[in-house]
C-alpha positions as CSV (number, residue, x, y, z in Angstrom):
1,X,33.9,94.7,44.5
2,X,30.6,94.9,46.0
3,X,30.5,95.2,49.9
4,X,27.7,93.3,49.9
5,X,29.2,90.0,49.7
6,X,28.3,88.1,52.7
7,X,31.4,87.4,55.2
8,X,31.2,83.8,55.2
9,X,31.5,84.0,51.1
10,X,34.5,86.9,51.4
11,X,36.1,84.1,53.6
12,X,35.5,81.4,51.0
13,X,37.0,83.5,48.3
14,X,39.9,84.8,50.1
15,X,40.7,81.4,51.2
16,X,40.7,80.1,47.5
17,X,42.6,82.9,45.9
18,X,45.4,84.1,48.6
19,X,48.2,81.9,46.6
20,X,47.3,83.5,43.6
21,X,46.7,87.0,44.6
22,X,50.4,86.6,46.2
23,X,52.0,85.6,43.0
24,X,50.3,88.5,41.0
25,X,51.5,90.8,43.4
26,X,54.9,89.6,43.5
27,X,55.0,89.6,39.8
28,X,53.5,92.8,39.4
29,X,56.2,94.4,41.7
30,X,59.0,92.8,39.7
31,X,57.6,94.0,36.3
32,X,57.4,97.5,38.0
33,X,60.6,97.8,39.6
34,X,63.9,98.2,37.8
35,X,64.8,94.5,37.2
36,X,67.3,93.3,39.7
37,X,65.6,90.1,40.8
38,X,64.5,91.4,43.9
39,X,61.7,93.1,45.4
40,X,61.0,95.1,48.5
41,X,58.1,94.0,50.5
42,X,55.6,96.1,52.7
43,X,57.8,95.1,55.6
44,X,60.8,96.3,54.5
45,X,62.4,92.9,53.6
46,X,64.1,92.3,50.4
47,X,62.7,88.9,48.5
48,X,65.4,87.8,45.8
49,X,64.1,85.5,43.2
50,X,67.0,83.5,43.1
51,X,66.1,82.2,46.4
52,X,63.7,79.9,44.3
53,X,66.8,77.9,43.0
54,X,67.9,77.3,46.5
55,X,64.2,75.9,47.7
56,X,64.2,73.7,44.8
57,X,61.6,75.8,42.7
58,X,63.8,76.9,39.6
59,X,60.8,75.9,37.5
60,X,58.8,78.7,39.5
61,X,61.5,81.3,39.1
62,X,61.6,80.5,35.0
63,X,57.6,81.3,35.0
64,X,57.9,84.2,37.2
65,X,60.5,85.7,34.9
66,X,58.5,84.6,31.8
67,X,55.5,86.4,33.1
68,X,57.5,89.3,34.2
69,X,58.8,89.8,30.7
70,X,55.2,89.3,29.2
71,X,53.5,91.8,31.7
72,X,56.1,94.4,30.6
73,X,55.6,93.7,26.9
74,X,51.9,93.9,27.7
75,X,52.6,97.5,29.7
76,X,50.1,96.0,32.3
77,X,49.4,99.0,34.3
78,X,47.8,99.4,37.8
79,X,44.5,99.5,36.5
80,X,44.4,96.1,34.8
81,X,46.5,94.6,37.4
82,X,44.0,95.7,40.0
83,X,41.1,94.2,37.6
84,X,43.4,90.9,37.8
85,X,43.6,90.7,41.1
86,X,39.7,91.2,41.3
87,X,39.2,88.4,38.7
88,X,41.4,85.9,40.9
89,X,39.3,86.8,43.9
90,X,36.0,87.2,42.7
91,X,35.8,82.8,41.3
92,X,32.0,81.8,41.1
93,X,33.2,78.4,41.0
94,X,34.5,78.2,44.3
95,X,32.5,75.6,46.3
96,X,30.0,76.4,49.0
97,X,29.2,80.1,48.2
98,X,25.9,81.2,49.6
99,X,25.2,83.7,47.0
100,X,27.4,82.6,43.6
101,X,25.2,84.5,41.1
102,X,26.3,87.6,43.1
103,X,29.9,87.0,42.9
104,X,29.4,85.9,39.3
105,X,27.8,89.1,38.5
106,X,30.6,91.3,40.1
107,X,33.0,88.9,38.4
108,X,31.4,89.8,34.8
109,X,31.5,93.5,35.8
110,X,35.0,93.7,36.3
111,X,35.6,91.6,33.3
112,X,33.6,94.0,31.2
113,X,35.3,97.0,33.0
114,X,38.7,95.7,32.1
115,X,37.7,95.0,28.5
116,X,36.4,98.4,28.0
117,X,39.4,100.1,29.6
118,X,41.7,98.4,27.2
119,X,39.6,99.3,24.3
120,X,39.5,102.9,25.3
121,X,43.2,103.3,26.2
122,X,44.8,101.1,24.1
123,X,43.0,101.1,21.1
124,X,45.9,100.4,18.5
125,X,46.3,97.1,20.9
126,X,43.4,94.8,19.1
127,X,44.1,92.0,21.6
128,X,45.3,93.8,24.7
129,X,42.2,92.5,26.6
130,X,42.8,88.8,25.6
131,X,46.5,89.0,26.3
132,X,45.9,90.6,29.7
133,X,43.6,87.7,30.4
134,X,46.0,85.3,29.5
135,X,48.4,85.9,32.4
136,X,45.6,84.4,34.8
137,X,46.6,80.8,34.0
138,X,50.2,81.6,34.1
139,X,49.3,82.6,37.7
140,X,47.5,79.9,38.6
141,X,50.0,77.3,37.5
142,X,52.5,79.3,39.7
143,X,50.5,79.2,43.1
144,X,49.3,75.6,42.6
145,X,53.2,74.5,42.6
146,X,54.1,76.9,45.1
147,X,51.2,75.5,47.2
148,X,52.5,72.2,46.8
149,X,55.8,73.1,47.5
150,X,54.6,74.5,50.9
151,X,52.6,71.6,51.8
152,X,55.3,68.9,51.0
153,X,57.6,71.3,53.6
154,X,54.7,71.2,56.2
155,X,54.6,67.8,55.9
156,X,58.2,67.4,56.6
157,X,57.9,69.5,59.6
158,X,60.3,72.1,57.8
159,X,57.5,74.8,58.2
160,X,55.8,75.4,61.9
161,X,51.8,74.3,62.3
162,X,50.7,77.2,63.6
163,X,51.1,80.1,61.2
164,X,48.6,81.9,59.0
165,X,50.2,80.6,56.0
166,X,49.7,77.0,56.9
167,X,46.3,77.9,58.1
168,X,45.3,79.2,54.9
169,X,46.9,76.2,53.0
170,X,44.6,73.6,55.0
171,X,41.7,75.6,54.5
172,X,42.1,75.3,50.9
173,X,42.8,71.6,50.9
174,X,39.7,70.9,52.3
């Protein structure tokens, strides 16, 4: 990503995409770990996918498992994963961007790089590029459901007010 995106635009982009990026990271980790339904987080804690059942998010669990399966079938590698992450972040449709054209150009550059990568490194898979891009709507659906769940829990005072997670959730709802 170009470092000349204004700080205000960087904040708006991150506020818009944080939940999708977290979901993509989680799915990517699950797809590249031996399938145990558990992920070792950066802070050393283990997150078990079965906890989603207890939270009433069984539908998300099923979607995540399906997405993990698809990512494994496609053999989505770290380069493709990073491109997906940037495509989520660099959304020129985020309201209030100061330099929408620059963000759009950055997104187009990432998209072109991903397409070239898929063509050059996976020439036998004719639709690899399109199949990789189809993971983005799946990530969005899961993240919307997760945000709704968090917002509901917050409104019922089951999640503390003064957390970064809740601040990010509120910033996106504005």
